[in-house]
N, C-alpha and C positions, 0 to 999 in steps of 0.2 A: 057366382057371380062378385061376390063380395070378396072372395080370394083374389079375384082377378083386378077388381078395383084398387086393393091394398098394394099389388104388384105395380101397379101402373103409378101409383101415387109416389112409391118410392123410387122409381126411376126418373119422375120429374124433379123429385127432392134431391136427388143425385146429380141430375144434370145443373139443377139450379146453383148446387154448391161448388160444382167444377168451374161452371161458369163466372161464381164469385172470384174462385182463386185464379181462372186465367187473368179478371180484371184485376187482381191486386198484384200478381206478379208482372204483368204487362206495364203497369205502373210505376213498380219498383225497376224494371229493365229499362224504363226510360230516363235517362240523365238529366238532370236540369242544371246544364253547363252554365249557365247565366248567373243564377243563385249561387252555384258551387264556386264561382270567381267571385262573387261579392263577398261571401262567407271567406273567403280565403283571403282576400284583401284586409278583411277585419283581423284576422289571425295576424297579419304582417304589421299592422298597427299596434295590435297588442304587444307582439314583442319587442318592436321598436320602443315601446313605453315600458319596456321591463315586467310585463305581466303574462309570463309563460304559462300559467295555469288558465287564463282567459284565451290565450292564443291556442293551447291544446283543444280546447273546447270548440272554438272557431274552424280548426283545422277538421277535426272530427265531423261539425255540421257539414263542412263544405264536403266531406267524403262520403257522407249519407246522400247528399245531393247528386254527385258525381263521383263515384268507387275508382274511376280513372284519371283524376285528378292527381298526375305525378307530383307537381309541385308542392300541393298539400301535404301528402304524403312523406317527400322530402323535408319539408318544413317541421311536420310534426316529428318526424325521426329526430331532428336536432335538437328538439326540444326534450324530448323523452331522453337524449344521450346525456344531454346537460343537468337533467335531473336526476342522472344516475340509473335510469330505467335502460339499462343496454339491450335486454331481449325485446323490448317493446321498439326500440329503436332500429335495430337490425331489421325485425321483422317490418318497417315501415319503409326500409331501403329497398330490400329484396323486393318488396310489393310493387314499388316505384319503378324497379327493373323490368318486372312482369308486365305490368299495366302498358308499359311504353319501353320496349327494349331499344329502341334507337334514341334515349334520352340521354345524352352525355353529362348533364348534370348529376342525374340519379347515380350513374357509376363515380364519379367524382365526390359525392355525397357519401356514397360507400366504402369508397378508398379512404376517404377521411377519418370514417370508423376506423375502418381496420388499421390504420397508422397509430390512431390514438389509443387502442386496445392491445397493441404490441403485436400486431401482426404485417410486419411490412413486406412480408411476399406478396401476400395477396392485395394489399394496398398498390402495391406497383402495376399489379395485373391489371386492377381497376382504372389505375390513371391512365394506362396504356391504352386502354378500352375509350376512356373519354377522350384521349389525343387522336385517336385514331378514328372517332365521330365528330372530328373537327372543333373540338375546343382547345384550340391551342393559344393559353391564355399563360401570363406569367405565373400565376398561382397555382396552376396544376402542373407545369413544369418543376417549380418551385417544390412542391409536395412529393412527386417521383424523385426527385433528386435527394430529397431526406429520407425516402424509404431506401434509397440505392445505399447511401450511408450506412443505414440500419443492417443493410444485408451485405456490408463491405464491397459492395460494386463502386468503387470510386471514380473509374475512370467514367462510366456510365453516369455518375451523379454530376461530376465536374462539366460533362457534355449538357446535361439538362439545365444545370444553372448558368452555363455560358447563353444557352439559347434564352432563357428567360432574362437575361440580361440584355439581349438583343431587341426583345420585346419589349421591354420596359428600362430605359436607362438610368432613371431615376428612382429605381427600386433598391433600397438597401439590401432586402432579403436574400438574392440570389447571391450578391457578393460575400455575404457572411456564410451562407451554405457552402460556396466552392470554396473559401479560404478554410473551412473545416475539413473537406474533402483533402486538400491540398497539404493540411497538416497531418492527417491519417497517412499520408503515404510518405511525409518526413520532409515535404518542401516548404520549409517552414517561413523562408523570406518571400516567396510567392504568395503564401498564405496571408502573411502580415499586410502584404499591398492590398489584397483583397479586403481584409478585415478594415484597414485605412480608409478604403472606397466605400465600404459599410458607414463608417462614422462619419465620413464626411458628408454623406447622405442623411444620417440621422445623429445629431451632437450627442444624445442622451442614449445611444443604442447600447444598452448594458449588457444584454447577451455577446454583443460583438466584442465588448472590453474584456469579459472574461475568456474568451475564444483566442483574443490577441493575445493575453497575458500568457496562455497557454503555449502559443506557438514561439513566445520570446523564450520561455524556457528551454524550447528545443534547439535553440541558438546559445543558450547560455548565459541570455541578457536577464538576469534575475531582477535586476533593478528598473528596468522598464516594467516588467512582470508585475512587479510589486505596485509600482504607479498605478497601471492599468486596473489593478485588483481593487485597490483602494477608491479609485474613482468609481470602479462598479458598485462598492458598497456604500458609497454614497448615495447613487440612485436607489439602491435596491437593499436596506439592512439587513433583509430575510434572506438571502442568497445563499443557502447552505452551502452550495458548492463553490463559490467565492470564498467564504471563509475558510474552507478545508483546503482549496488550493493556494490561497495565500500563507496559510499556515506551513505548507511544505515548502514554498518559494521563501518563507524567512527561515525556514532550517537552512537552506542552502546558503542563503546569506549570512548564516551563522548567529542568527537573532533568535535562540531556541527560547527565552523566557516570552516573546512576542509569538511565537509560533504556538507556545502552549495557549497563549491568551486567544488567538485564533481558534485552534481545535476547540477550545472550551466553547466560544460561542457559535461553533457549528453543533456541538453536542447539545447546546441548550434548545436549538432550532431542530434538531432531530437526533433523539437520545437511541434511537434504534440502529444507527448504522455502524456497525463493528469496525470497520476500515478507521473510522475517524478516532475510535478509542485505541484501536493499534497503532496509529499513528502518534496520537499523544504518548501512550506510552512508550514509543521509541526515543522519544524526545526525553521524557523522564529517565530512562535508563542513560540515556548520554551524559544526564546532568547529575547523574549518581544517585537520584530519588528512588531507589530500589523498590521501597513499598509502593509508591504512588504507581509506578510502572507495574508493579503486579496486581494493584487494584484495576488499573485500566484492562490490562491483558485478560484478567479474570472475567470483567463484564464483556468484552469481546468474544470469548470462549461461550459465555451465557447466550448472546445474541446468534452466535454462527457455531452451534454446537457442531457442526459438520464440517468446519473450516480446519484443515489440515495448518495452516498458516497460524490461525490463530493458538492452536497449542504448541507450535513451537516457539512462537514468541513468547507465551507464558513460560514454557519450559526454561527458557532464557532467565526471566526474573527471577524462577525459582533457584537456578544456579547462581546468579548475583548475591543472593540471600542465604547461601549455603545449603539450600535445601535440594540435595542432589538427587535423592529418590526421586522425589516430584517431579524434577526436571526429566529425568531419563523416563519416567513415567509418562508424561506429555509428551515427548519427542515419538514414543511408542505408540500413544494413541495417534498422534500425527501418520505414522506409517501407515496404522492399520485402516484410517480413513482414505489415505492416497497413497497406496503403495509404489506409484508412478511418480512420487515427488521425489526429487535429488534433493532438493532442500530439507525436507525431513529426515531422509538417511544421512545427510551431511551433518545435520543438527547434533543426530544421538550418536553419530561416531566420532564428531566432535567433542562431545561431553562425556564418552567412553574415555578417550584421549586424557582429559582433564582429570579423570578419576584413575588413571594408571591402568586402564582396563583394555589393553593393546590389542590382544586378539580379537575383542569384540569391535572394537575401534577399526581393524583393518577390514572386517566383514562388511561392516555398514559403510566405509568410506569405498571401498571395491563396488558396492553396489550403486552408490551415488555416481561414480565415474562412468559405469556403463549406462545410468541415466543420462549423465551430463557429461560427456567424454572430453568437452573440451576445457573444462574449468580447470585453470591452472593451478588456483588455490586450494582447492580441494586434494590435487594429485600432489602438491607438495607437503599437505598434511597426511596423506595416505603415506608417502616415503616416509616421514618419521615415525609412524605408527608402525610400520613394518620394519624399519630399523631398531626398534625397539623391541619387537616381536625376537627378531634374530639376536639381539644382545641376550636377552633372557634365555635363549636356547643355548647360545654358547657358554654362558654361564653355569647353567644346568648339566653341562658336562663333566664339568671339573666338581660342583657341589648340587645337591637337589635344592631347587627351591622351596624355602620355608612355606608352610600354607598361608601364613599371613601376610607376604610380601605385597599382595594388593591392597592391602588395608589402606585408608585415606584418613588422616587426621583433620577433623572437621574444627571449625573455629569453634572455641571455648572449651576445646577439650583440656584434660588436665593436663600440665606439662610435668617432665620428672624434675628432681631436685637440680638445683644450679650444681654446674661442675664448674671448677676453675677454669679459666681460658689459659692456654700454655704458649699457643703460636696460631692467633688467628690469620686468616688470609680474606683477602677483600678483592676478589677477581676482578678484572674489570669486564668481562664477557660472562654470561649467566653459565652456569653448567650443563652439562649434557642431558641433566634428569629434568629441566626445566619442561613445565606442563604446559600444554596448548592450553588457549585461551577460548571461550565460547563467548560469541557474539551473536544475538539475532534482531535485526532492524527491520521493521516494517515500514517502505517508502509510498509516497502519495503519488496521485494522478499526475503529477506533473512531469513524472518519469513513467512512461505507459508500460503498464504489467507492473505499478509499484508493487517490488518483492522484498523478502526479506533476504540478509547475507549472512554468511557465516564466514568469519575473517581467520583463516588457519595464521599459526605463527610461523615466522622465519627460521630458518634454522639459524643457530646461534654463531655469530663471526668469532674467529680466534684472536684473541688479545695478543697484541706485540710481545715478540720475546723479551724485550728489554724492560718489559714493564714489571718491577719488583712486587711482591707481596707485601703489605705494610706489617709493621711489627707492632706488637702492643708492648706498653710500658707494663709496670707492676700493677696488681690490682688497685692501688690508691691513686695512681698517677692517670691523667689523660693521655690516651692514645694519639700520637701525630699524625697528621695526615699523609698518605702515601707520597713518597719522595721517590723520582726516578732520575737515572743518570741524564747527565745534560743532552739536550736534543737539538737538532738542527730547526731552526725557527722557520716555519712554512706561511706563506701569507695566509690569512684566513679570508677565504670568500663568502660572502655573505649568503647563507642559507636560503634558498629560494621557496618561496610559498608553495603549497601544495599546488599543483598543477592538475588541469582536466586528465582524468585516466590514474592519477596517483592511488594508491591504496594505503591504507595505514601500515601496512608492510613495508612499502617502499620509500614512504617518509621515515618510517622507524629505523630503516637501515642508513638512511642519510644521517640520522641524528647519531647512530652509534660510530658510524665512522667519524665523526666530528669528535665525538667523546673519546674514541682512540687517538685522535691528534691532539687532545687536551685542549680543544677547543669548546669550553665547558658551556659559556652563555648560549651559543649559538646551537651546541646539541641540546642544552634544555629546551631552547625555541621548537627546533624540530620534533622532541619525544613529545611536546607537549602538542603540537598538530596533529603527530600520531594518534595521542590519545583522544583528541577532539573526535578524531573520525572512528576509532574504537574504543571505548572506553574500557572494554574487556581486555586489553593486552597488558598482563601481569610483566611480561619482559618489559615493556616501555615503562612501566612505574619503576621496577627495579632498576634499571639504566638512568631514569632521571633523578630517581632517590641518590644513586651514587654521583651524578653529576652535581647535585645538591649539596651533597656530602663535601665533595673537593670545592666547592665554593663557600664552605663553612656555613651554609644555610641548612643547620641542624634539625630543627624542628619541621621544616618543610620535606626535608628528608625523609625522617620520621615518618609523617603522614604518608609519603609514596609508598613506602617500604610495608605500611599498613594496609594499604588497597592491594598492593601485589599479593600480599599474604592473603587476605579476605579473597581474591580470586583465584588463587592456586594454594591451597593450605599445606600442601606438600612441597613447596618452594622453599628449600634449605638455604641457597645463596641470598634470597631475600632476607631469611631469619639470620643467617649471619652478618648481612650488611645493615641490618636495624640494630644489631648489638653494639656495633661500633657508633651508630647515629646516638642511639639512646645514651651510651656512655658519655659522649659529649655534651649531652642535654644535663647529665649528674644524676641519670636514672641507672645507677649500678645495677640495682636488683633485675631491673627488666633487662638490662643487658645481658646479665649472666643467664637469665632465664632463657635469652633468645640464642645464645651460644649453646647451651646444653639442647636444646630443640633442633640445632641445624646439625648438632653432631648425632643426634637420635637419628635423624631422617637420613643425614650421609652413612650411618651404619647398616639402615635396613635397605639403602640403595645397594650397598657394597656386597651383600650376601647373597 
């Protein structure tokens, strides 16, 4: 009896507990929509007052009252995202879609999350769903248009921004967005019209000014681009992109010191961007500030250790400073990092050519041509390298090549004792053994696919037959400038300024032709323009030095020959030319040393 009573008591207790649980669950399962909405509005007020923590607490309370409050989930998700808590934000957006699958706003909110976290494909899908659920608003089309730009679907982006404009004509955003898409397609003038429309609707639209500046660069209007970027920086002095782009624009305008100042400002605001260090390093190289250039490119390698482009650029600085082993090592690293980089193969091939290692140059340049078959400049350098290999092979048939014929005399190496000069020659054109020059330059985003360039050396022109070799006087006398037979005077056509599409090689050739016709000031002008485009062209320094020698500008001529020899330590003709210029400045000992060095190099080349 007692046992039975105990069992009944247990049953009654279990039923009571079960009933209590049912009542609790029943209470939880019945949402209090009125309370939830009231607390949600409190959260909205807190957000407007700039109190996100209070807002999150209110939204949480609203969801406790009604777990199906999609608006509260969306609002709390946005606050979580703003606070940097992406996991909780995404969980709220997905919960909002789950509790109300037909809520277009929930899809729009999640799409914005995907867009802001670098997932444009998923963003475009959510925006499409929102539009399908009849959320046809200008901001939705703008958002999907931006996602299409990020995924390179420019035609779709243009359609979306056009639809957005139809929905709201006074909104500047879709004009700016459509302009960006048009620029990406190379339709720069149409893009500028859209940017004009955006700026006319919002006078201080800083982003549109930057985008219009980029479009101006697409049509070569760097002056207007510079004006837009300056205006943009007045509106937002911390716009790193504007500083970086204006630096590149000022490079194109020939304002290299200003470009360096702009890149420096960009680096102050973002010291982790390897591209800006590469860009500033390229300008330093053009200004012949090779140590500063190396410092910047070294920093770029540290910031982007897997960038083949950074190693190619740093290798260029090493070559400029005469550290050829390090230069070759950097180019080799670049090839290892990116075996499909035509730039890396070209750069190392160019360096091998500079160092007289012609078979290795041929191998690298052939690989570069396989990767970039249409590169005419690389093909020209390959032809030169192959010709050198053939010359060496022909010489070997008569006499074996000594083991040290590929040695390179580097700057600072001891020179042999001076040898008296008997009959010096000052040829107008560089001799056949002139070496190629190395130039690596990293370009900014003004030119899409900011890329480095390797500029090959043109084939030397043949001097006119009537040009005699200059004769030297006895050692104590000053040599006379070269004198040739009388010529039929030809009118001088003012040399053209470098045009769009001109390379340093084409401008050099114009200067050299003027030099052959004895139009010396005009030749100096063109050769200087070539050197501004490619400060590593030893041929141009040698040619300009000769023109300045003929103009009796002897110190300037010496400086040009110095640079030619620094870039190409085996440049026998430059040593010979410098000996004449040095003698005219009274440096007889230096002239004798240069003559001896020229003979030493010529003797090696003849073996």
